[in-house]
N, C-alpha and C positions, 0 to 999 in steps of 0.2 A: 429630506427632498429641497427643505429650505436652504440647507449648507450648499447642497449640490446648484441650485439655482444661484447663490451669491459668489460661487465659485465660479461658474460660468459667466456671471456678468461681469466678475473682474478680468476674467480672459477677453472678454467682447472689449472692456474699457481699455485694456492694454494693446490690443489688437492695433495693427498697422495697415489700414486706417482704422479707426475705431469703430466697432460695429453698433448700430442703434438696436440691430435684431439679429436672431440666430434661428435657422431653419433645422429643426432636428426630423428627417422623413425617418419613416419606418424601414425603408429599405437599405440593403447592403450595395456592394458595388455592382451587382449585376441585376440590381431592381428586383430582388425576390420578394414574393408574397410571405413566405416564411424564411427566416433567417438563423444562423447559428446563435448561439446563448450570447456570444462576445460582440456580435453586432447588433443586439438588441438595445442600441442605443437611446431610441424614444422610449421605450419601455423603462430604462434605467432612469432618466430624466424626469418621465411624468408620473411612473408608476402604474398607468394603463398597460394591460398586458396583452389587449385585443392585438390581432395580426395587421389591421388595418389603422392608418392614423397619421397625423403628422403634428408634430410640436413647433411651436414659436415662443420664443423668449426675448422678451424686450427687456429694457432697462427696469420696468415696471411692473410689467405683466407677464403671465404665462398663460398660452392657450392651448388646446386641443382640438384637432378637427377631427372627424371619425364619421363613418356612416351609418345607416339604420341599422344595422345588425349589432351594432354594439352602443347605441344611445344610453340603453340601461345599465350596462356593464361599466362603461366610463362614468357616468354618474355616481356609481357606487364606489370606484377605484380610485378618481381623483381627489386629490386633498383640496381645501380651500385655497391653497396658493393656485390652484389652476382654475380656467374657464373653460366649460365645455362647450365647443362649436360645432353644431349638428350641420352635417353636410346636406343641402338640398332645402335647408330652413334658414340658416344664418349665412350671412355673407362671405363668399370664399375667400382662402387666405391670401390670393393675390390681390383682391378687391379689398379686404381687411386692410393689408398693409399698404396700399397706395392711399387709401381715405385714412390711416390713423397714423403713420408713421410721417416724420415732419420731412419737409422738402428738402432734397439732397441727402436723405437716410441711406447708410450703408447697410445691407443685408447680408450676413454671413450664410455660407454654404459650403458642405464639401463637395466638390464637384463630382467625386466618384459616387455619390450616393444620390444623385437626381439625375434624371433623364434628359437628355436634350430638349424633347418638347415641353416640358414642366419647366426648365431653366428659360428658355426661350419665352413661355408664357408668362413667366415672373418679369421677364427682362421688359417685355411688352407693357406689361400694366405698371411697372416703375416708370418707365419714359416718360409718362404723362406729368410726372412729379420730378423729374430729374432726379429719382432716386437710383440706385445703383445696387446691383448683384456682385458681392465680393466673391472670390474663391479663395477659401481660408488653404492654407499650407498644410496645416495639419488639422484633424479633426477635434475641435475642441472638446467635446463629449469625453474622447478618449483621453484626454489630458487631466480630466478630474474625476474620471471613473478608476478610482483607486484599486477597487475589486474585480475589475475586468477579468472575464475568464480567459487563462491562458490558451493560445493557438495549440489546437491539437493536430498530428500527423495522424490522418485515417486512410487506410491504404484504398486505392484505386481498383476497382475490377472491371473484369471483360465482362460485357453481357453476352452470353452466347448465342450464335444465330440460331439454335432451336427456340430460342425464345423471341429475338431480336425480329427473326423472318426477312431482313434485309441486310445486306452487307454493306459496309462502310464506302467501299469502293462504288457500288451502286448509288448510295447516297450522295455521295460525292459526285459523281458523274452528272446527276440530276441539277444538284445545285449548280455546277459549273455551267449546264445549259440554260439556266436561270441566269446567271451572270452574263452570258452571250447575248442572251435575250435584251437586256437592258443595255448592253454595252457597258458595263463594268469591270474594272481590273481586278477587283477583290471586294470581298464582304466580311466584316468584323462582327462575330456573334459574341454576344456578352452574357445572353441568358442562361442560366445553368442547366436546365432542361434540352434548351436546344443544343448545347456543347454534347450533352450525355446522350442523347438519343443519336446525333450525327455521327458520333466515333463508336457508338455502342459501347459505352462505358456505365459504370455506376459507382457510387460511394456513399458514404456516411457522413459528410461534412455538415449537412443540415438535418436535424432530426424530423423524421418522418417523411423525408423526401431523399431518394436515392441518388443524389447527386454529388457532384466535386466540384469545389470552387475552381475554375477555370475559365479562360478565355479562348476563343479560336478565331483565327484568320485562314481565310481560303481564298486563293487566286486561282488562277486558269491552270496552273502547273504546281501549285505547292498548298501543303496543309500545314498548319501550326497549331501547337496545343500548349496553352500556357497554364501551367500547373506547378506547384512544389514537387521535384523531382524525388524529394524522399517519400512520396506517397506511391512513386512506381517499383513493382517487383521486376526482377530481370524478365519474368514472363509478360509481363505487361509492355514494358519497353520495346520487347521483340515483337509483340502484336502490333503497336504502334508503329514501329519500324516496317515491318512487312505490310502494313496498308498505307505507306508514303506519309506517314504523319511525323510532322519534324516537331520535338519537344523542347519547351523554352521553359525559363523560368517565369513563374507568375509575375514577377515584377517587373519583366522586361516588355511587358506588352505595351507600356507606353512610349517607351523610345523606339520599339518596333513598329508602331503605328506612324510614328514619325518617319520612321524610314520606309515605310510603305507610301505615304504621301509623297515622298519624291523618288519612288521607285528605286529603291536601293534594298529593300527587303528580300532576302535570298535565302533558301535553306541552309542551316546550320551556323548563321549568324546570330550575334547577340549584341547587344549595346549597354553602354553604361548608364545607368539610373541614379536619380538623386531622390531622398527620401520625399521631397516635397512632388517629383513627377509621377511616380509610379504607386501604385497602392500599397498600401502599408501593411498587408496581410502577411506578407511573406518576405523572404530575403530576396534581395536583388541582384540579378546577372550583369554580366559585362560581357563586351566583345567587338568584333568587327563585322562589316557589311561590304557588300560590292553591288553593282549597280544593276539593276535586273530590267530587261527591255519589255515592253508590254504595248499592246497595240492601243487598250483602251485606259482612260485617264480616272474615269469614275470609281469612288470607293461607296460601296452600299453600307449604310448603317441603317437601324431600325431607330428612329428616333424617340418611338415609345419606351424603347430599352435600353440603349446605348447610353451610357453615361456621358454627362457633359465634360468630364475630363479628357477622355479619349478623343472625343469630337474638337476640343479645343486644339489638338494636336494637328488637326486638317485644315487645309485651305477650304473655306465653305463653297468654293467653286467646284471644287471636286469631289464635292460629297453629293451621293443619291441618297437622299432621305426617303426612305420607301419601306413599308412594314417588311420584315423579313419572311423570307418564303419557307424557312423552316418550321415554323407552329403548324402552317396548313399541312405540311407533308407529314409532321409528325401526327396531326390530329386523325388524318385518313388512313386508320389501321389496315395492316396488311392482312391475309389471311391466318397466318400464323398467328398474330396477335390478337385477332378475333377470336379465335379458337382458345389461345391462352385466356382470353378475358372471361369468355364463357365457363371454362372450366374453375378459375380462380372464383368465379361468383357462385358456384356449385358448392364449393368447399366453405366459403366464406357463409353461406346461407346456412349451412349446416351446423356451423359455429353458434350462429345467431339462433337457430331453432333450441341447441343444446342449452344455451345460455337461458333461453326463456323457459323451458322445461325446469331448470336447476331453480330459476328465479320464483317461477309459480310456487314450485314446493318450499322453498326458504319463506316467503311470504305468508303461506299458510301456517307454517310451524313455528314461526317467530313471532308473527304479528296477528295471528287469528285470522288472516284475510280469507274473504271467501274464494279468490284464487282467479286465475285467467278465464274461467269459464263462468262461474257462478256470480250472480249480481246481488249482492248483499253488504251492509257495511261491516267493517271489521269487527268479530266477536270480542277481540282482544282489547280494551280501550287503553290498556297501558301501551306506552311506548315499545315496549319489548320484555319477551320472557326472561327472566335471568339476566346473564351477563352478556348474551349474545346479541347482535345485532347487525344491520346492513345499512352500511354509508353508500352513498353515490361513486366514492373512489372504490370501496371494496368490493362492490358490484360489477364495477368497469374493469377492475382487475382480473375478477373471474371470468369475464368475456374475453378478455386479452389470452387468457390460459386456455380457452376453447379454441381460440384462432391459431394459436402457437403450436397446438396439436397437428395442425394440419401440413400436408405437404407443400415445400416450396416457401413456407412463412419464413418472412425477413423482418417484421414488425409492422406496427401500426402505420396508417398513412396520414394521420392526425391525432392530436389530443382529442381522446373520447368526450364527447358531450355527452355526461351521465347525469340528468337534472330531474329533480323531482319537485311538484308542484309549483310555487313562484318561480324557483331557479329556471324551470322550462320555458318560461317566459323569456329569458334572458338568451336570445338567439343562438350565441356563441360562447355561452356558458362552459368553462372548464372548472370541474370542481377541484379544490384544494385540500389534501388530505388533512389540515389541521382545521378548516372551517366548514368543511361540505356538510350537507345535511343528512339527517338519517331518512332512510326510505319510509314511506307511509303509505299504509295499506289503502286508505281514503284520498288519495292523490293521484293523480295523473305522474306518470314515470315517461320520460322521453329518453331514448338514448340513439346517438346519430354517432357513428364509428365506421372506421374501415381499416384495410389492411393492407401492407405491399407482400405480394407474392411475387416470385421471379416470373410468373407468367400473367401478372396482371396485379392492377390495383382495384381496391374495392372501396365503396362509401354507400353506407345504407343509413336509414332513419325509420325508426317504429316507435310509436306511442301505444303506451299499454294502461290499464289501470287493473289494481288486484282488489278493488272494492266495489262501490257502488257509484258510477259516475252520474251525475246530474244530467237533466235534460238538455241544459245549455251547452255542457260539455260534449254530448254525443251529436246535438246538431251541429256544432263546430266541425267536431271530427269528421262528420259524414259530409260537410261542405269541403274540407281539404281533400276527402277521399274521392267526391266527385270531380273537383278538379284535376288532381293527379290522374284519373282514368280519362278524363276529357283530353288532356295532353297525350297521354300514352297511346290514344287511339286515333290520334290526328292523322289525316292524309293530307298531303299538299304539294303544290308544284316544285319542282327543281326550280333554285333561286329563291326559295324563301327562307328568311331570315328568324333569328329567334326572336327578334323584336316584336315580329308579327304573331308569333305564336303564344306568347307570355300571357297575352289576354286569355288563353283558354282555361288555364288553370285558375284563374281568379274571377271569372264569371260567377260560379256556384257562390262564392264568397261575398262577393259583390252585392249579389241578389239580397243579402241581410246586412249590408253596409260593413263589412269586414274587409280585410285586406292585410297584408304583410309586407313588411319593408326590406325584403331582401328578392335579389333575382330568382328565378325558378328553375334553372339548370346550368351546368357548367361542364365543359369535358373531362373526360378520365384519362390520366395516362397510362401507359402499358408498363408497368413497375417504374412508374415515374411520378412526377406531381399529380396529387389527387384535384387539383383544381388545373385545368388545361384548356388553353385556348386553340386558335383565335376566335372561336364561335362560343356562343352562351345564349341561353334563353332568359331574356330579362326585359324590363321596362326602360332601363338605360339605354341612352340614344347609342352607345357603340356597339349595344346587340345589332343594330344595323350593318356593321361592317362586312360581315362575312355569313354568306349563306350557309345553311344544313346542306352537307352531302353525306352521299352511301358510304358507309364504313366509317364514319365518325361515332364517337360516343357522348352521349349527353345526359345528365340526371334530370329527373322528374321530381322537382320538391317543394311543392306549396306547402305553406302552414298558416297558423293563426297563432297570436300572442296576447294574452291577456296579462298586461303588467299587475305584478303582485298576486296572480291567482294561478295561471297554468300557461302551458305552451303545448301546440299541437304541430307535428312535422310528419310527413311520409315521404320517404324517399326512395326510387327505384334507379338504376344505371341501364340505360337504353341504348340500343344500337341503331344508327338511320339505316333504313335499307330501300331498296327499290320497292315499289308497290305495285301490284297489281290491279289496275282500275278498267274499269268497263270502256271507257273513254280516254282518249288523250289530247284534250285540247291544247291547241298551239303546238303540239309535237314537244311539248316541254319534257313529258316523263314525270311520273309522280314518286313521293317517297313517303314512307311510313316508320313507324318505329319495331322494335323489338325488345321486349324485358328481359334482362339478363339476371336479375336481382329475385331470389326467392327466399322469401319468408311470409307467414300469415299476416293478415290484417285482422285486427282482434273484434269479433263478430260482437261483442257485449257494448262496444263502443259506436258501433253504426245504427242508426235510426233508421231502420228499413223503409219506413215510409216516406223517407225522403229520396229514396234511390228508385232509379226507372228500371223497369224489367231488363232493359238492356244492360244498363251498370249492374243488377244481380248477377246476370248471366256472365258478365265479365270477371267478376269478383271469384264465380265458380269455378270458371274456366283457369284462371289463373292459381287457384287453390289446387285444383286439381293436377296442375302442372307442377306445383311445389310439391306436393306428395310422392309425384312421381320421380323428380329429378333428384331428390334429397334421401330418397328410401336408403341407399347403399351405405350413407354416411352414418347413419342411426341405429343404435341399438334397440331392442325390443320395446323398452318402456318409452323411449323418445317417440318411435315410430307410433305408438297408440297416442302418444300425446298429439303428435301432429296429426294423425287421422282426424282425431276431435277436433281440433284446431281449422282443419279444412273440410269439415263437414258441409254439403252442399246446403247454401240459404235457399229456402222456401218462403214465399209470402202466404 
């Protein structure tokens, strides 16, 4: 790590102009949350493996900013060469740079890895001290990363209409109507899941996310797909052609955006590229273009996701900086997608139950645990009997195996969080096979996991204990459960956003002076990204931006984490639906939630004295539904286990 920093500082010093600081974000050219192995530049530089964070390297310091999900993890992973900056507690990166870097300082960025919003925010902060943002021609991290993983040619797949539910033609028609409404000539789409959804294609360019490294440009009469053509089979090429999509080389997007700005971008044209201008992921295309007549001049970009490099190709006067309409269209699931998501979650719930049955048996046989149902300390005080043992990784591998046996399985939707005891307090803990912990019958075990199926994406968290939980652990679990129930049972008027609802999941925790440092809910893709916007349920201000609407999906996942001791989280996926209410004040219409995740809550972790009769009734009704919908996927012993796990609670 010290050698990496030294090499970077050498390049910074020799850069023209010399750089006083270099920003290394987590994102790739598409502002992705999850990136490919070769795009994990911030991880390579800092050693921090979390999905969110930003590194800043100056000539004397190295700092890393991350959010509350990763405070504990970052503190564990960063070397003493680095200083952890806690978002929300320490000065933001733009404030820190403006206050700590010298006047006239030059701060380097790769403009392909920074959004327009972020770059302009930094420029504004720097202007006060005459500091400047410098766009580097190459990514300096790539130059020092001698072991950077090679580029891979992964095939693009067609996502069939039987799962997509809407044709490409229909999606493009609606998008062009949006262009007409805002009098825009074209829209540039840079976010991977937006491109995949719009063109009904999927891929494997990013682990856990079935997306393709690609850009899209849509005009009133044309649609362009910027991708490495080596990824396209003859079948996919024919499919794209049939849908009126013009395929261009990935690296041609930069010059084509310049042509778009001058109204010269036409189908089957391409342009010469230079290494400095185009994204450096793939080979660069070349060609010519002819003028294209358009009524409107505006080019729509989403400043929160469009990279600064493409924005720099446009005249600011012709840019319409506005949130992309695609995420909202994608978030409101069509009937086919909703049906697929429900079916996928049933199969996924069966896999989780099968895992719990297996794990319960293993914990009793190997560790002498009292098990999922009985409440007693481990009878076997030794770590394990003989040579057999269970680790966080071997256990999660077994869970993946149960999922892999289900119809339409295509892989996991994110790295499984399989965490025991103190590791469960690390909110986004990902176990490593070499260093992970062994399971412990006398400690809480939290597993947050999900899968990609052709008909839907899943995400579920359950927290269990195979020994005797403490009264404090029970109280905390019950508070989390109460918040989980309260949010899931909410009814609210149309126009309500996730910021307004977030408090419902926290009130039971707040009553005891407890809380958690993450949002409460995120959207879920339809065989797409496990984290999907534009809506969310969170205390963060941007949760106010988009109201919840019928046919959206959102998770319900409150938690509580005690550093060095344990962590608790419960998570179900919900569908937003219209609610039948006695009255309809203001003729707004009301909404509610429908649970589509099916797996039991552990009875022995619940302090029944803390639940209201209504909450007990809800748990019983949910458990009854679990037993009903999962029955056909379980064998006789698994069915018997689930019957016991879902027995009605009586006080």
